[in-house]
C-alpha positions as CSV (number, residue, x, y, z in Angstrom):
1,M,-0.1,-0.1,0.0
2,T,1.9,4.3,-1.0
3,A,1.1,6.4,1.5
4,Q,-1.6,7.9,-0.5
5,E,-3.8,4.8,-0.4
6,R,-3.1,4.9,3.3
7,K,-4.2,8.5,3.8
8,N,-7.3,7.6,1.6
9,K,-8.3,4.2,3.8
10,T,-7.7,6.2,6.5
11,E,-10.1,9.3,5.4
12,A,-13.2,7.3,4.1
13,F,-13.1,5.4,7.9
14,L,-12.7,9.2,9.6
15,F,-15.6,9.6,7.8
16,E,-17.3,6.6,8.6
17,H,-17.5,7.3,12.6
18,N,-18.6,11.3,11.8
19,I,-15.1,12.0,12.1
20,P,-13.9,15.2,10.1
21,F,-10.5,15.4,8.8
22,N,-8.3,17.1,7.1
23,A,-8.0,17.1,3.8
24,W,-4.5,19.0,2.9
25,L,-2.2,16.9,6.5
26,P,0.6,15.7,4.0
27,V,1.1,12.0,3.5
28,I,3.3,10.1,6.2
29,E,6.1,8.1,5.5
30,E,6.2,4.8,2.2
31,E,6.7,1.4,3.8
32,H,9.7,1.0,2.2
33,E,10.9,4.7,3.7
34,V,10.6,4.5,7.5
35,M,12.5,3.2,10.3
36,I,10.6,0.8,13.2
37,R,12.4,0.1,16.5
38,E,13.3,-3.2,17.1
39,A,10.4,-5.2,19.2
40,K,13.0,-6.2,22.1
41,D,13.6,-1.7,23.2
42,I,10.0,-1.3,22.4
43,A,9.8,-4.1,25.8
44,K,12.9,-2.4,27.2
45,R,10.8,1.3,26.9
46,V,7.8,-0.5,28.2
47,L,9.4,-1.4,31.5
48,I,10.8,2.0,31.9
49,L,7.8,3.4,31.7
50,T,5.9,1.3,34.3
51,Y,8.9,1.3,36.2
52,L,8.8,5.1,36.6
53,N,4.9,5.1,36.7
54,M,5.9,3.0,40.8
55,V,8.6,5.7,41.3
56,A,6.2,8.5,41.2
57,E,3.1,6.5,42.4
58,T,5.1,5.2,45.7
59,G,7.3,8.3,46.2
60,D,8.8,5.9,49.1
61,K,13.5,6.7,48.3
62,G,13.6,3.3,49.5
63,E,11.6,1.5,47.0
64,K,13.1,3.6,44.3
65,D,16.9,3.4,45.0
66,E,15.5,-0.4,44.7
67,I,13.9,0.3,41.7
68,I,16.4,1.9,39.9
69,E,19.3,-0.6,41.1
70,F,16.7,-3.3,39.9
71,L,17.0,-1.5,36.0
72,Q,21.2,-0.7,36.4
73,R,21.1,-5.0,37.1
74,E,18.5,-5.8,34.0
75,Q,20.9,-3.5,32.0
76,L,17.7,-1.5,31.6
77,W,19.0,1.7,32.8
78,A,20.9,2.9,29.6
79,D,18.1,2.7,27.9
80,V,16.5,5.4,30.5
81,S,16.1,8.4,28.7
82,E,18.5,11.4,30.2
83,G,15.1,13.6,31.0
84,E,13.4,10.4,32.5
85,K,16.7,10.0,34.4
86,K,16.0,13.1,36.1
87,L,12.6,12.2,37.6
88,F,13.8,9.3,38.8
89,L,16.7,10.7,41.0
90,K,14.8,13.7,42.1
91,N,13.8,13.9,45.5
92,K,10.9,14.8,45.4
93,L,8.8,14.8,41.8
94,T,6.0,18.0,41.7
95,Q,2.5,17.1,41.2
96,K,2.3,17.6,37.2
97,E,5.5,15.5,37.5
98,S,3.4,12.8,38.6
99,V,0.2,13.1,36.2
100,D,2.5,13.6,33.4
101,I,3.9,9.9,33.9
102,S,0.7,8.8,35.1
103,W,-0.6,9.4,31.2
104,R,2.5,7.4,29.8
105,S,0.2,4.2,31.2
106,E,-1.2,5.4,28.0
107,C,1.7,4.5,25.7
108,I,2.6,1.6,27.8
109,Y,-0.9,0.3,26.1
110,L,-0.3,1.2,22.9
111,L,3.2,0.2,23.0
112,L,2.0,-3.4,24.6
113,W,-0.1,-3.5,20.9
114,V,2.8,-2.8,18.6
115,I,4.8,-6.0,20.4
116,N,2.2,-8.0,20.4
117,K,1.5,-8.3,23.9
118,K,-2.2,-7.1,23.0
119,D,-4.1,-8.5,21.0
120,K,-5.8,-4.8,19.7
121,V,-6.9,-1.7,20.6
122,G,-9.6,0.3,19.3
123,L,-10.1,4.4,19.5
124,P,-8.8,6.2,22.0
125,T,-12.1,7.2,23.9
126,D,-10.8,5.5,27.3
127,Q,-8.4,6.2,29.7
128,C,-6.2,2.2,29.5
129,V,-6.9,0.1,32.8
130,I,-3.4,-0.1,35.1
131,S,-4.1,-3.6,36.2
132,D,-4.9,-5.1,32.8
133,L,-1.5,-3.5,31.9
134,L,0.1,-4.9,35.2
135,R,-0.7,-8.8,34.1
136,L,0.6,-8.4,30.7
137,L,3.9,-7.7,32.2
138,P,6.6,-9.2,34.9
139,G,6.2,-9.0,38.4
140,F,7.2,-6.5,40.5
141,L,11.4,-6.8,40.3
142,E,11.0,-9.9,38.5
143,S,13.6,-10.9,36.0
144,T,12.9,-9.5,32.0
145,A,14.4,-11.3,30.3
146,D,11.5,-13.2,29.1
147,F,9.4,-10.3,28.3
148,I,11.6,-8.8,26.1
149,N,13.1,-12.1,24.4
150,S,9.3,-12.4,23.6
151,A,8.3,-9.3,21.9
152,S,7.7,-9.6,18.5
153,K,6.9,-6.4,16.6
154,R,3.6,-5.8,14.3
155,T,4.1,-5.9,10.6
156,T,5.1,-2.7,8.9
157,P,2.3,-2.0,7.3
158,E,-0.3,-2.5,10.4
159,I,2.1,0.2,12.6
160,L,2.2,2.9,9.6
161,D,-1.9,1.6,9.3
162,M,-1.8,2.6,13.0
163,S,0.4,5.5,12.8
164,D,-1.4,7.6,9.7
165,L,-4.9,6.9,12.0
166,L,-3.7,8.9,15.0
167,Y,-1.9,11.6,13.4
168,R,-4.9,12.2,11.7
169,L,-7.3,11.5,14.7
170,H,-5.1,14.0,16.6
171,W,-5.9,16.7,14.5
172,A,-9.9,16.3,14.4
173,V,-9.1,16.3,18.5
174,R,-7.2,19.8,18.5
175,D,-9.6,21.7,15.8
176,A,-12.2,20.4,18.1
177,S,-9.9,22.5,20.8
178,I,-9.0,25.3,19.1
179,N,-12.9,25.9,17.7
180,H,-14.5,25.4,21.2
181,K,-16.4,22.2,19.6
182,D,-17.9,19.0,20.5
183,I,-14.5,16.5,20.1
184,P,-15.3,14.1,17.4
185,G,-16.2,10.7,18.1
186,N,-15.7,10.4,22.6
187,I,-12.1,10.7,21.4
188,E,-9.7,11.1,25.1
189,E,-7.6,13.9,24.1
190,S,-5.1,13.1,26.9
191,V,-5.4,9.1,25.2
192,I,-4.7,10.2,21.6
193,Q,-1.8,13.1,22.5
194,E,0.2,9.8,24.3
195,W,-0.9,6.9,21.6
196,H,0.4,9.5,18.9
197,Y,4.0,10.3,20.9
198,A,4.1,6.7,21.8
199,I,3.5,5.9,17.5
200,N,5.7,9.0,16.4
201,W,9.1,7.3,18.5
202,V,7.9,3.6,17.2
203,T,8.4,4.9,13.5
204,Y,11.9,7.1,14.6
205,Y,10.0,10.9,14.4
206,E,13.5,12.0,16.8
207,D,16.3,9.5,18.1
208,D,15.7,10.1,21.6
209,W,12.0,9.7,24.0
210,D,12.5,12.9,25.2
211,D,12.2,14.5,21.5
212,I,9.0,13.3,20.1
213,T,6.8,15.7,19.1
214,T,2.9,14.9,17.6
215,D,2.9,17.5,14.6
216,T,0.0,17.9,13.2
């Protein structure tokens, strides 16, 4: 499928669901052009985001230190972004930092789909259920090797289908917000933001996790 055919397919889907779209938005990458991150790297990112959420929730210094030591022992610390390292090492997170970290659970949800740990995802209309995510992950401070080694990424067409859909959905949500209209399709604004962020990282929109943007 060409990038133009993918755009046409997404727009037909949005039309069917009464979600407006901008016909002038450009196409995304062609299948032969796109770079997709390796499944193991995506699995590692899922684990890092999960443990950062745990640190934000507990606020306990002893448990935080234990988590950092665990990430180092599991050879995951090198994959923690510079921005995340500052959060892991900070004595006390602000309320905004804790809230922002908690929203990253939505990135975890989408990334689990990318590496075939979730069978399907619908439209981003509801917040994920954290307990459901945890059932798909290794237990607290348990070895991560099996989880990482068993990860397998979806096909490039599947990933680009999702990327194209989230790109155009996010435009519709932003347009509604700017123009003070109801959000179309019951899309949850913060959820689409995180899903779009995650898929842009998967497709190398930027190299580093901290530098990803969600342009529309």
